[in-house]
Structure formats: C-alpha cells, structure tokens
MARTI-652226 format. One record per residue (C-alpha): residue in one letter; x, y, z. Coordinates in steps of 0.05 Angstrom, whole numbers, padded with zeros to 5 digits, always signed. Example, Ala and Ser with C-alpha at 12.3 -4.5 7.8 and 13.67 -1.06 7.14 Angstrom:
2
A+00246-00090+00156;S+00273-00021+00143;
//
This chain:
424
M-00501+00065-00309;I-00481+00108-00250;M-00451+00173-00276;A-00386+00197-00244;Q-00417+00263-00222;Y-00463+00230-00170;I-00406+00202-00128;Q-00404+00235-00061;R-00333+00251-00046;N-00342+00261+00030;I-00270+00256+00050;Y-00253+00317+00008;L-00319+00353+00023;E-00305+00347+00097;K-00234+00375+00087;L-00263+00438+00052;I-00317+00447+00103;N-00262+00444+00160;R-00223+00497+00123;R-00281+00545+00109;D-00266+00617+00129;N-00197+00601+00158;G-00165+00661+00128;E-00124+00621+00080;I-00125+00606+00005;K-00155+00536-00006;I-00114+00502-00063;I-00144+00439-00092;T-00089+00398-00123;G-00084+00329-00153;P-00074+00293-00220;R-00115+00315-00279;R-00184+00284-00285;S-00188+00265-00211;G-00249+00306-00198;K-00222+00371-00169;S-00270+00418-00207;W-00331+00374-00191;L-00314+00373-00119;L-00310+00448-00114;K-00362+00473-00163;R-00418+00421-00150;L-00408+00387-00082;Y-00380+00443-00042;R-00423+00495-00073;D-00486+00454-00059;Y-00464+00448+00013;L-00454+00524+00020;I-00522+00539-00007;Q-00555+00488+00037;D-00518+00522+00095;G-00553+00586+00079;V-00501+00622+00034;K-00534+00664-00019;E-00522+00641-00090;D-00499+00711-00109;H-00446+00706-00055;I-00413+00647-00091;V-00371+00672-00149;V-00348+00620-00198;V-00299+00630-00255;S-00278+00572-00299;F-00220+00593-00343;D-00223+00533-00387;M-00297+00547-00406;D-00284+00609-00448;E-00321+00654-00399;S-00320+00730-00412;F-00337+00796-00378;D-00375+00842-00424;G-00344+00804-00481;R-00276+00812-00454;D-00226+00756-00438;L-00224+00738-00365;T-00155+00708-00369;D-00132+00782-00373;P-00115+00796-00300;L-00142+00868-00304;I-00207+00846-00333;L-00212+00789-00284;K-00203+00836-00226;Q-00256+00883-00252;H-00305+00825-00260;L-00292+00797-00190;Y-00300+00864-00154;S-00362+00879-00195;R-00394+00819-00161;I-00365+00829-00091;K-00378+00883-00040;V-00319+00885+00005;E-00359+00922+00059;D-00412+00869+00060;V-00422+00836+00128;D-00435+00769+00094;N-00379+00727+00066;Y-00364+00715-00008;Y-00337+00650-00033;V-00294+00656-00095;F-00280+00593-00137;L-00225+00603-00190;D-00220+00539-00232;E-00159+00529-00275;I-00127+00593-00249;Q-00060+00579-00282;M-00087+00606-00346;V-00084+00677-00317;K-00018+00712-00319;D+00007+00734-00249;F-00055+00704-00219;E-00023+00701-00147;R-00028+00777-00143;I-00104+00775-00152;V-00113+00714-00109;N-00072+00744-00051;G-00111+00809-00060;L-00177+00775-00054;N-00153+00738+00007;S-00133+00802+00041;H-00208+00820+00051;D-00240+00790+00116;N-00305+00774+00078;I-00275+00735+00019;D-00259+00663+00023;V-00216+00639-00036;Y-00214+00571-00069;I-00170+00555-00130;T-00155+00493-00174;G-00104+00485-00227;S-00080+00434-00278;N-00011+00403-00272;S+00020+00435-00333;K+00024+00504-00299;F+00004+00493-00226;L+00041+00441-00188;S+00051+00425-00114;T+00118+00457-00106;D+00091+00522-00131;I+00046+00529-00071;N+00101+00543-00021;T+00130+00602-00061;I+00067+00632-00095;F+00027+00642-00032;R+00081+00650+00019;G+00053+00607+00071;R-00020+00631+00060;G-00039+00569+00018;D-00078+00512+00049;E-00072+00451+00004;V-00125+00397-00005;R-00099+00340-00045;V-00151+00304-00087;Y-00137+00231-00109;P-00174+00186-00159;L-00230+00149-00127;S-00217+00105-00066;F-00244+00036-00068;K-00303+00057-00025;E-00319+00115-00070;F-00312+00070-00131;C-00363+00021-00102;D-00414+00077-00090;G-00480+00059-00123;R-00451-00009-00148;S-00484-00075-00134;E-00433-00124-00160;S-00395-00172-00113;F-00332-00147-00077;N-00288-00195-00118;D-00315-00167-00185;L-00310-00093-00160;W-00240-00105-00132;Q-00215-00138-00197;E-00244-00080-00239;Y-00213-00028-00191;Y-00144-00055-00191;T-00147-00066-00266;Y-00175-00001-00292;G-00166+00044-00232;G-00208+00099-00200;L-00209+00158-00246;P-00282+00182-00240;A-00296+00191-00314;L-00283+00115-00328;R-00355+00105-00303;N-00378+00138-00370;H-00340+00085-00409;K-00378+00019-00413;S-00330-00028-00450;K-00258-00051-00433;E-00235-00023-00499;Q-00263+00046-00482;K-00230+00048-00413;I-00162+00026-00441;S-00167+00078-00497;Y-00185+00133-00446;L-00127+00116-00401;N-00078+00115-00458;R-00102+00181-00482;L-00092+00212-00414;W-00021+00190-00415;Q-00002+00218-00481;K-00046+00279-00490;T-00051+00301-00418;Y+00000+00279-00367;I+00063+00270-00408;D+00048+00331-00450;D+00038+00372-00386;V+00106+00352-00358;V+00142+00363-00423;E+00109+00431-00434;R+00120+00457-00365;H+00194+00438-00361;G+00214+00445-00431;I+00236+00372-00433;K+00276+00356-00497;N+00287+00283-00485;R+00214+00257-00482;L+00238+00186-00495;A+00279+00186-00433;L+00220+00213-00391;E+00173+00159-00419;C+00226+00106-00406;I+00230+00128-00332;I+00155+00125-00327;D+00158+00054-00353;V+00210+00034-00301;L+00168+00065-00244;C+00107+00029-00268;S+00144-00037-00271;S+00173-00031-00203;I+00118-00009-00157;G+00133-00037-00087;S+00208-00044-00102;L+00265-00004-00075;T+00299+00041-00125;N+00340+00103-00134;P+00363+00149-00191;T+00428+00109-00201;K+00391+00042-00207;I+00342+00074-00255;S+00398+00104-00297;N+00434+00037-00302;T+00369+00001-00321;L+00356+00049-00377;K+00425+00044-00404;T+00424-00034-00400;L+00355-00051-00421;Q+00329+00008-00462;H+00397+00033-00487;V+00378+00103-00464;D+00438+00142-00439;I+00414+00189-00384;S+00454+00217-00325;V+00433+00204-00253;D+00422+00279-00242;T+00374+00281-00300;V+00338+00219-00274;N+00331+00252-00207;M+00303+00316-00239;Y+00253+00276-00281;L+00230+00237-00219;S+00216+00303-00183;Y+00174+00328-00243;L+00131+00265-00244;N+00123+00270-00168;D+00100+00344-00173;A+00052+00323-00228;F+00019+00276-00180;L+00031+00214-00224;F+00077+00178-00173;T+00085+00184-00099;P+00152+00168-00066;A+00156+00133+00002;M+00220+00143+00041;R+00254+00087+00077;Y+00259+00096+00152;N+00305+00058+00200;I+00256+00044+00258;K+00310+00028+00312;G+00360+00079+00287;K+00306+00132+00280;K+00335+00159+00215;Y+00315+00161+00141;F+00354+00129+00083;N+00355+00188+00035;T+00383+00152-00025;I+00331+00097-00037;K+00255+00097-00041;K+00196+00063-00065;Y+00150+00095-00117;Y+00075+00082-00119;S+00028+00097-00177;I-00025+00149-00161;D-00075+00105-00201;L-00066+00032-00219;G-00109+00037-00281;L-00058+00089-00309;R-00001+00043-00287;N-00032-00019-00321;A-00049+00018-00384;R+00024+00044-00390;L+00046-00031-00388;N-00007-00053-00435;F-00037-00091-00376;R+00022-00142-00379;Q+00045-00141-00308;Q-00010-00157-00259;E+00030-00179-00197;I-00027-00178-00147;T+00018-00173-00086;H+00048-00108-00112;I-00018-00082-00136;M-00049-00096-00068;E+00009-00059-00033;N-00001+00001-00078;V-00076+00004-00065;I-00063+00002+00011;F-00010+00057+00005;N-00059+00101-00035;E-00114+00089+00013;L-00071+00110+00073;K-00052+00174+00037;I-00124+00189+00020;R-00141+00181+00094;G-00091+00232+00109;Y-00035+00191+00139;L+00040+00208+00128;V+00068+00141+00102;D+00140+00115+00101;I+00168+00045+00092;G+00203+00015+00148;V+00268-00022+00159;V+00286-00063+00222;E+00359-00077+00230;T+00377-00142+00266;R+00439-00181+00285;K+00442-00254+00308;M+00496-00305+00315;M+00504-00361+00264;D+00559-00410+00266;G+00597-00367+00313;K+00592-00305+00268;S+00547-00243+00276;T+00499-00238+00218;Y+00468-00174+00198;S+00400-00168+00164;Q+00348-00117+00144;L+00274-00135+00156;E+00222-00095+00121;V+00157-00065+00146;D+00113-00046+00089;F+00087+00018+00117;I+00093+00062+00176;A+00031+00107+00178;T+00022+00166+00225;D-00028+00223+00232;G+00017+00259+00281;V-00017+00229+00343;E-00024+00155+00326;K+00025+00108+00290;F+00014+00042+00257;Y+00059-00012+00228;I+00024-00046+00170;Q+00042-00108+00132;S+00010-00122+00065;A+00004-00199+00060;Y-00034-00224+00000;A-00036-00295+00029;I-00008-00331+00090;P-00015-00405+00069;D+00026-00435+00125;E+00066-00420+00189;A+00131-00408+00151;K+00098-00354+00111;K+00066-00324+00172;E+00132-00323+00209;Q+00163-00288+00149;E+00109-00233+00150;L+00113-00224+00226;A+00189-00225+00232;S+00201-00150+00226;L+00142-00133+00272;K+00168-00178+00325;H+00234-00137+00326;I+00196-00073+00342;D+00192-00061+00414;D+00146+00000+00418;S+00073-00003+00435;F+00043+00023+00371;R-00008-00020+00336;K+00018-00074+00287;I-00031-00094+00232;I-00029-00148+00179;I-00077-00139+00120;V-00094-00203+00081;S-00130-00209+00015;Y-00181-00261+00036;D-00241-00254+00083;I-00228-00262+00156;A-00258-00234+00220;T-00212-00184+00249;Y-00174-00212+00308;I-00114-00202+00353;D-00062-00259+00360;D-00018-00275+00419;N+00033-00223+00400;G-00019-00167+00402;F-00017-00163+00323;V-00082-00145+00290;F-00102-00187+00229;M-00155-00158+00183;S-00181-00171+00111;L-00170-00125+00052;R-00243-00119+00048;Q-00252-00092+00117;F-00195-00042+00110;L-00220-00014+00043;N-00293-00009+00062;N-00283+00023+00132;D-00244+00085+00128;K-00246+00091+00204;I-00221+00021+00219;L-00153+00044+00242;S-00184+00094+00291;
//
C-alpha cells in the first residue's frame, strides 16, 4: 500500500517556492484533511534544507500537537512570542522560515504574524483549519500582506501517483471515493465510506456550525444535500429555498440560504461558478453553478445514490482547472434566429471559460458523442463564438487529440487529466 505522505504535491510545492522570500505572509488554505500541513512541514521543509537552509533556521510550531515552551502553553500569544524570538536572531544575515500550523488556536495571532513579517530576514507561512480561519478572513486580517495558496484534495494525476491499476479502475475509484489523501490508508470500501461520513459530521459541518453559531443545523444540512444533488446545474438562493420548502418541508428564507451558501463556500466545501454572457460581456449575478470540492465527499453525503457520470465528469474537469490555477466561469451564448417568420431567442451553454489572465479557453465536457446530432449539440454554442480563443471538447473515451475543420480541439479525459500542461 502506498501511504498518502509519499505523494509529491508538486503543483503546490512550486507555488510555495515561487513565493519564497517575497515579503508577504504565505497562507495555506483549503478544506480540512486536504494535506496542507504535510505540504508545509514535510515537502517544503525538505526542499529548503536541500537548498541549503540550516535546520535551526526553520522554526515549526504545530498548535494542534500540544507543544509547549518551558512547560508553558504556546497558544498563549505572549508565550508564543517569547518562544519564537528565542529561536530567531533578527540581526542574522541568513533568513529564517517560520511555519505556524493551525494558527487560529492562538488568540490575536495576526499581531504576532504581522510582527514577524515586518523583519526582513523572517519568511512566514501559516495554515489554519476552517472553523476559525476561512478565506474571507485573509483580506481583513493581513491588510493586503497575505499571499494565499489554495490546496485542494488530490488531483487525478496525484491520486495515481505510485499506482499501477488501469486508467478505468483508477478513474472509477477516484470519482467514487474522491481524492482526500488519507483515503490511501483505508483499504476497504467500508472504511472509505466511514471516513468520509465522519468528516462530514465531525469536521466540516461542526466547523461551520461552531464558527457562525448556526442554530438551524437541519437547514444547513439540507442545503448541503441540495448542492450535492445538483452539481453542474444552475441554481440560486430562491430556487434552493423553494426546493427545501417543497421537498424537505424546511422553511428557510432566501437571505438565510444565501448566507449559508457563503459559509459553505468559505469552508471550501463547494465552489461557485458564475454565469458569463460571452457576447454581452457581462455576468448574471443571480444564478450560479456549485461544484463539490471533492466527489467522494459529495457521493458519501448522498449515500452513493446519484452517480450521474456526465455531471461527475464535469465536476472533475472544473476542479482540475481550478487546481491548475485558472479562473473559471460558465458561459452563455445568446442567439436569435427566424422560425416561421418569428424571431426565436435561445441561450446556448459553454461548460467552462477558463483563463489565466493571458490565455483563455472555452471548454465543453462531453461524456460521449455517439452521432452527428449529439456532436452538433455539443458544438452549437462554440460555433456562435466569433473570437479566436481555443475551443476544446473533452470526451470520456480514448482518442488521439485532433483539430476538426472548425478549429475545435478534441481530446480525451485521460489526456486532459494526466497532462497538466496540455492547455499550454
């Protein structure tokens, strides 16, 4: 069995290396159990040592490990400050690297972190769990001095690291149980399912409830269920509120739904994708799609009942684009045509618009294209886009990548997932 800790998470390691000594506080965020601590304390630490940094110039404090300084509690900010500066010489010509893991356990930690960062020879890295340390906090706590690195569960390529099974077997396991690293330590299906269910109840939901003082836990869980059931589908707070009233008999206002959605987004459990009018060059602010950060978590929440492979494939592609650093929207192309002497209006969907600020791609997720009619359906929206950016169709089955007469690129899911530079 390959243990999770031996997975080389090179995408994130490279991001930390590129941010080294940039004068900002590196903040490693992401869902619980996604491997943030391992990335920092093992992979990045090993890199620094190999690059010549002295071990005593790497200061690591893990606040969830009951560490102490002369028998005193390091979660006390005064004691923590004494401990850190007892190990750091601010006049030293060599840089120090300070790793503070689960920093949210320290009261007023931002003052200590900002103080450390004010010294030219101290490079600061912090991680935090979702219950006290969420993405929206970064903008206010560090006043523009925070540089975020978002860590996701394993990509498919990372998931396959050290594995020898066939692509189909690995793909089925990945989209069923997801990419949380610790799942490699659980051999049986029963163990995997139990682990995922425990995470929902004892980690993720408890985190959100505790942080925000939520009284209506049932409503929160119902919203989670709706989002898990509707990945890849357009929705908004009004629609969710009506669904809960009709199907679950849970009476919850639109404003409360909107608030709970923001909590789930900040907890890194779901990622919203905004709808963008490609020709009109504007966003539809009232309707979005929500994708699950990890399909294993999504499936476990639904007791593995809903396995719609088309939506699952779409969710995996979305997460992969986000992992690779793209900004991702869903696209809409508005068209009009004359039918029986009348002008008919329609909206054609582009699954994803992905951009890195320089390049832009239009991407369709097409599980299967069995005939010309289906092919025309998949290409219809792309044919109505008259700019020169690349248009890509990803199919589930093996094909050699090719470009058709329209200039559209067709590639297999396998090629897309196994080559993180394929869009370059």
